[in-house]
KETI-467783 format. One record per atom (N, C-alpha, C): x, y, z. Coordinates in steps of 0.1 Angstrom, whole numbers, plus 5000, padded with zeros to 4 digits. Layout:
BEGIN
XYZ;...
END
This chain:
BEGIN
587533728640;587333738653;587233598660;587933588671;587933448677;586633398683;586333278682;585033228687;584933248701;583733268707;583533288720;583133158726;583933098736;583632978741;582632978754;581832888754;580732878765;581332808775;581132858789;581532788800;581032648801;581732558806;581432428807;581132388822;580732258824;580632218837;582032198845;583132178837;584332178843;584732318849;584332408841;584632558846;583832578857;582632538858;581832558871;582532488883;582832368880;583532288890;584732368897;585632408887;586832488891;586432588899;585432678894;585032808902;584632788915;583732678917;583132638929;584132548938;585132498932;586032418940;585532288943;584732218933;584032098937;584432018924;584031868925;584131798913;583031818903;583331778890;582231768880;581131708883;581131588891;580031508892;579131578903;579631668912;578931748921;578031848914;578731898904;578131998896;576831958889;577131828883;576031758876;574931718886;575231678899;574031648908;573231768912;574131878914;573332008919;572532058907;573132078896;572432148885;571332048879;571531908880;570431818878;569331798887;569431888898;568331868909;568431738916;569631688917;569631548925;570631548936;570731658941;571831678951;571431648966;569931658967;569631638981;569831498987;570531518998;570931399006;572331339002;572831408992;574131378987;575231488988;574731608988;575531718987;575031818997;575731889006;575331979014;574632109009;573732159016;573032279011;573932389005;575032409015;576032509014;576832499001;577232358998;577832338985;576932348974;575632318975;574832338964;574632488961;574432558971;574432708967;575732768961;576932698966;578232748959;578332718944;577732598941;577732558927;576832638919;575632668926;574632748916;575232888915;575732938925;576333078923;577433088913;578332988913;579432978905;578832968890;577832898887;577232878874;576633018870;575933088879;575333208875;576433308872;577533318881;578633408879;579233388863;579333258860;579933218847;578933228836;577633238839;576533248827;576533098821;576633008830;576732858823;575332818822;575032748810;573832688805;574032548804;573332458809;573532308806;573232288790;574032188785;573832148772;572632048772;571532108768;570232008769;570431908758;570831918748;571031828735;571731708743;573031748749;573931638753;573131558764;572431628773;571831558784;570731458779;570031508767;569031418763;569631298757;570831318750;571431208744;571931108754;572431158765;572731048776;571630988782;570431058782;569230988789;568430908778;568830918764;568130838756;566830888752;566531038752;565231098751;565531208741;564431258736;564631388728;563831518735;562831468746;562231548754;561231648743;560731578733;559931628723;558631558722;557631618721;556331578718;555731618705;555131528697;554531568684;553131588687;552531698683;551131728684;550631708669;549731628666;549031598653;547731658653;547531728643;546231798642;545731788628;544331788624;543931778611;544331878601;544332018607;544932128599;545432238606;546132328601;546832438607;546032558603;545032558596;544232678593;543032708602;542632588607;541332618617;541732698629;541232798634;541432878645;541432778659;540732678658;540432598670;541932538676;542632508666;543932408671;545032518676;544932638675;546032728681;546032718696;544732728702;544932718717;545232568722;544832478715;545132348717;546732338718;547432388710;548932398709;549332488722;548732588724;549232668735;549132608749;548032538750;547832468763;548732338765;549132268752;550032168754;551532218756;551832328749;553132378751;553332438765;552332498771;552432558784;553032438793;552232338794;552532228803;553932158800;554132138788;555332078783;556532168787;556532298785;557632378789;557932368804;556932358811;557032358827;557632228832;557932138823;558431998825;559631978816;560232078809;561432068802;561132008788;560031998782;559731938770;559432058758;559532018746;559032098737;557932038728;557232108722;556132058712;556432098698;556231998689;556232028674;555031988670;554532048659;553232028654;553331978639;552431888635;552331848622;550831818619;550531808607;549131768603;548931628597;547931558598;547631448591;547331468577;547831378568;547331388553;545831338553;545331358542;543931328538;543531178543;544531088539;544330938543;544430898557;544830998566;544930968579;545930858584;546930818576;547830728579;549030758586;549230898586;550430948592;551031038584;552031138591;552531238584;553631208573;553231178560;554231128551;555631198549;555531348551;556631418548;557031478561;556631428573;557131498585;558531438589;559231508595;560531478599;560431398614;559331398618;559031348631;558331208630;558331158618;557531028616;558030898620;559130898628;559630758634;559530778649;559230668655;559330668670;560530708676;561630698670;562930728676;563130888677;562230968669;562631098670;561831188680;560731118684;559931188695;559731088707;559231168719;559131078731;557631038733;556731128725;555231098727;554631168717;553131118715;552331188705;551031228713;550631358709;549431388712;548631408698;547531308695;546831308683;545531358685;545231478678;543931538679;542931508669;541631478672;540631468662;540831348652;541431238656;541831128645;541530998652;541330908643;540830768647;542230708652;542130618662;543130558668;543930468658;543330428648;544130338639;545230408632;545230558632;546330628627;547530628634;547430588647;548630578656;549530468651;549230378643;549930258640;551230298635;551430418628;552530458623;553730478634;553330518645;554330548656;554630418665;554130298661;554530178668;554130198683;555330178691;555230168706;555330308712;555530418705;555530548711;554330578718;554530628731;553430658739;552530758733;551130758735;550430848728;549030868736;548530998735;547231028740;546431088728;545131038728;544231088718;543431208724;543231318717;542431438720;541331448711;540231468717;538931498711;538731388698;539031268701;538931158691;537831048695;537331068707;536230968711;536630838716;535930788725;536230658730;536330538719;537230438721;537330338711;537530208719;536430118718;536529998728;537629898725;538229908712;539329828710;540629868717;540729998723;541830048729;541430098743;540330068749;539930118762;541030088772;541430178779;542430168789;543930158783;544030138771;545430128765;545930258760;545130328753;545430478748;544630558757;545130638765;544530758772;543730858761;542430888767;541630978758;541531108767;541531228760;540831358766;539931398756;538531408760;537431418751;536731548754;536131618746;534931718749;533731638750;532931708758;531531658760;530631728749;531031698737;530431758725;528831728723;528631588728;527231538728;526231628736;526831658749;526131738758;525931878753;526931918747;526832068741;526032078730;525831978723;524731978711;523331978716;523231888726;521931878733;521432008739;522432078745;522132208751;521632318740;522532318728;522032398717;520532368714;520332238711;518932198706;517932228716;518232208729;517232238739;516832378740;517932458739;517732608739;516932668728;517132608715;516332638705;514932598706;514632468711;513332428715;512532498724;513332548734;512832628745;512332748739;512932808728;512432928722;511132898713;510832788711;509632748703;510032688691;511232668686;511732608672;511332458672;510732428660;510532278659;510932238644;511332318636;512032278623;513432318623;514332218622;515832248626;516432208613;517432298608;518232258597;519632238604;520332118600;521632098605;522532128593;523432218596;524532238585;525732178591;525932048586;526931938591;528131948584;529231928591;530531918587;530731778578;531131778566;531331668558;532631598562;532931578575;534231508579;533731398588;534331278584;534131148591;535031148605;534631218615;535231218627;534231198638;534731128649;533931108660;533031228665;533831358666;533131458671;531931508664;531931488650;530931538643;529831428643;530231308642;529131198644;528331228657;529131248668;528431258680;527531368680;527831498674;527131608674;525731598667;525831508655;524631488646;523731398655;524331298661;523431198671;522631258681;523331348686;522731438699;521631518695;521831578683;520831678676;519631608673;519931488666;518731418662;518031348674;518631318684;517931258695;517131368703;517531498703;516531588709;515231628699;515531638687;514531678677;513531558676;514031438677;513131308676;512031328688;512531388700;511631378711;510731488712;510831588703;509931708701;508731668695;507531718700;506331698693;506431778680;506131708669;506131778656;507531828651;508731758656;509931808655;510331758642;511131838634;511731808620;513031848619;513931758614;515331778612;515731758599;516031858590;516831848578;518331858579;519031798571;520431808572;521131818557;522131898557;522931918545;524531928550;525331868542;526731868546;527531958538;528731998543;529632088536;530932078542;532032138535;533232148540;533332248552;534332248559;534432358568;534932488564;534232538556;534632668551;533332758548;533432888547;532332978547;531432948533;532232928521;531532938509;530632788508;531332688512;530632548511;529532548522;529732618534;528632628543;527532708538;527732828531;526732908526;525832818516;526432738507;525632668497;524832568504;525432498514;524632398523;523432468528;523532578535;522432648542;521432698531;521832748520;520932778509;519932658505;520632538505;519632418501;518832398512;519132418525;518132388535;516932498534;517432628532;516532738532;515532728520;515932668511;515132658498;514132548499;514032478510;513032358511;511532428510;510632338508;509332388507;508832428522;509232378531;508832418545;510132428552;511032538552;512432548555;512432558570;513532528576;513832528591;513732678596;513332698608;513432818616;514632838621;515432738625;516832748631;517832668623;519032728620;520132648614;521232618625;521432488627;522332438638;523632408630;524832478633;525932448626;526932388633;527832288628;528732208635;530032288639;530132418635;531332488638;530832638635;531732718641;531432878640;531732918626;532732868619;533032908606;531932868596;531332748599;530132718592;528932808594;528832848606;527732938611;527933078602;529233118599;529333238591;528833218577;528933108571;528333068559;526833068561;526333038571;524833028573;524333178572;525033268580;524733408580;524733468564;525733418556;525633478543;524533418536;524033288538;522833238531;521633318536;521533348547;520333428553;520333548547;521433618545;521433748538;520933728524;521533618518;521133618504;519533588502;519133528512;517533508511;516733618516;517333708522;516533828526;516033808541;516633718547;516233678561;517133748572;516233808582;517033858593;517433768604;518633758608;519133698619;519033768632;518233748643;517533618645;516133628643;515433748638;513933748641;513433668631;514033628619;513433548610;514233408608;515433398613;516133278613;517133268624;517033178632;518133168643;519133078638;520433118642;521633038638;522433018651;523132908652;523932868662;525232798656;526232808665;527532768660;528132658670;529432638669;530032538679;531432558679;532132568691;533532598693;533732708702;533132838697;533332968703;534833018700;535133008688;536433078684;536033238683;537233298681;537033458680;536033498670;535933428660;534933458650;533433468654;533033398666;531833418670;531433538677;532233618682;531833748686;532133868674;532833818664;533033918653;531833908644;531033798643;529633808635;528833908642;527833958632;526734058638;525533988632;524633978641;524733968655;525733858661;526233878673;527133788679;526533648680;527233538678;526733418676;526633318690;525433268691;525133168701;525933028696;526532978707;527432878703;527732778716;528632688715;529132608726;530632628728;531132688739;532432708742;533032588745;534032538738;534932418741;536232468746;536832418758;537832458763;539232398757;539532468745;540532418737;541932418742;542332528749;543632538755;543632428767;542532408774;542532308786;542732168780;542232148766;542332018760;543831988757;544632088753;545832078751;546732048764;546232118774;547132118786;546931988794;545631928795;545331818801;545931698792;545731708780;546431608771;548031578775;548631708774;550031708776;550331648791;549331678801;549631618814;549431468815;548531428807;548231278806;549431218799;550031278789;551131208783;552331208792;552531318800;553731318810;553531208820;552331198824;552031058831;552330938827;552130928813;552330808808;553730778806;554430878802;555930878802;556530828815;556030868825;556330838839;555930708844;555330628836;554830498839;553630498845;552730618848;551630598853;550430578841;549230528846;548130518835;547030608837;547130728830;546030838833;544730778829;543730828837;542330788834;541730868822;540830828815;540030898803;539431028811;539431138804;538831258808;537831318798;536731368803;535831448793;535631588799;536031688790;535931818795;534531888790;533831938799;532531978795;532532108785;531532138777;531532278771;530432358778;530532468773;529332568779;528532638769;527332638770;526432698760;526532858763;526932918752;527033068753;525933128743;524933168750;523733238744;523933388741;523933398727;524233548723;522933588713;523133678707;522033748699;521633678687;522133568682;521833508669;520533418669;520133398682;519133298684;517733388690;516633348687;515333408691;514133328689;512933348693;511733268690;511533288676;510933178670;510633178654;509533298654;509533358642;508533448640;507133398636;506233478638;504833438635;504633388620;503633308617;503333268604;503233368594;503933358582;503833458571;503733368558;503333438548;503233368533;504533308531;504333158527;505533088522;506233038534;506033058547;506733008557;505932998569;505832878575;505032858587;505932858600;505332908609;506132928622;506332788630;
END
């Protein structure tokens, strides 16, 4: 079977009765003031009749760009990062860019086996939940940091889009304090990232200001089994917490398991809160009180900032607020009972 040839810009030019340069101007969106509206319509009509599609790869080669952005995330298994990609890809597609995803290795020095490891292969980087030092691998490639926190060494040099995680954690702590809780257990992610350090500091500041406030902390991996063990350690204390504040909704699922293992009802005997508001939060029973972070908006605004950077503009740092979502997993602490004080 003979190969089917694709129509070329030369074919469109012959069909419309114009030069190839005119076709390039019209289909490249640069015809205004240089080609008459009638000629532009004639070229577009000819391209549609022939089924012509521009060769994007050749165009990019001429321009010296790939129109590809690399989104770096810590993991592909956490449900939080799917919406981040969705937001970034939506904005990218609207501007003729594609987004590829890779993960940072444990040493956070860069994607050792990624085909996008060199600055020549990509036009820009969106780096999520990472220290700015990790960008060194990409040299002068334009980059935007997502949910990575401010860094005084690069203030104004590397644009940042962050969540208001400290405000979100303070909202959770104040919600629990308003219910009457004074003994808090922090089931904290054992990950050295700005976002988790900010959550821990915010929680501690609220508890420190409470009369008779007590804060216990145990760390864990961000998985259910590890979180369950950390929560069990907190609940086995001589004077255990009446509320478990978890750094992540998946960690909160482990706290639920620990409560069940201890024969404690959530929320009448133990309040539990999460963070992020992924789909799991409403799959748990009772549904989880948590902080909703606009993950898709993070990706979208990050991509918009990167496009500004590529266009020679300097986008300002932005902070996206989270929203406290109160559900059925938090309630006032129960009255005093043997072995446990309210």
